[in-house]
C-alpha positions, 0 to 999 in steps of 0.5 A, a space after each residue: 576619201 582616203 583609202 585603206 585597202 585590205 587584202 582577202 586572207 580567209 579561204 586564200 592560200 598564200 605562198 612565195 615563190 622567188 620574188 613572187 606571190 601565189 595566191 589560191 582562192 579557195 572560194 572560186 578555185 582559182 590561182 593568182 601569180 604576183 609580180 614583185 612589185 604587185 607582192 610588195 603592193 599586196 604586203 602592204 595592204 592591212 586595211 591601215 595603210 593609205 593608198 599614199 602611204 603604200 606608194 611612199 613605203 614602196 619608194 623607200 624600199 625599192 628604190 623607184 619612182 612608185 606613183 599612187 597610179 601604179 599601186 591604184 592600178 595593182 589595187 584595180 587588179 586585186 579587185 577584179 580577182 576578188 583579192 580585197 576583203 571590201 570593195 575599194 573606192 577608186 578615184 575618179 580617174 581610175 574609174 574612168 580610164 582603166 589603164 591596161 599593161 601596154 597603156 601603163 607602159 606608155 604612161 609610166 615610160 619604158 624604164 619602169 615597166 619593171 615597176 608595173 604590177 602584174 596579177 597573172 589568173 588562172 582558173 585551177 580544175 576541179 578535183 575531177 577535171 584535175 584527173 589524170 587517168 582513168 580507172 579501172 572498169 573505164 573505155 580506154 585506148 592505150 595503157 597510158 591512160 589507165 592509173 593501173 598503167 594496163 589497158 586490155 581489150 579496150 578496159 583499164 585494168 
């Protein structure tokens, strides 16, 4: 069965930074950073391009040997991060053996390390957790804790 992966575009904020792609998933409050290889694969996942076509396209664009296995590795990471629109039917070989970075380096060779797609994810703090100062009336131990910049007698002014 041929797969035509499609990435989510709903409830995600996408920002390009240098060669990387930053994706913020508003549904899960998670931020993901895709390295250059993963970002190239992400851009090809339009629901009309097969995995084989993606690997061929990347070979042409990057002048490197991007295999289908490498594309599947990225797609698995996208799937694990809930960045694909629909569930992806992984080939049996990919379902049986999940490849981590160390295994990928061993299988693909040291020269291919730069080409390994990597998705790094972090959980974003909720708005309440992101508050960096205490409001007036809060108990404090120093002025730096208070939004007003003034801690008087253990209370933010």
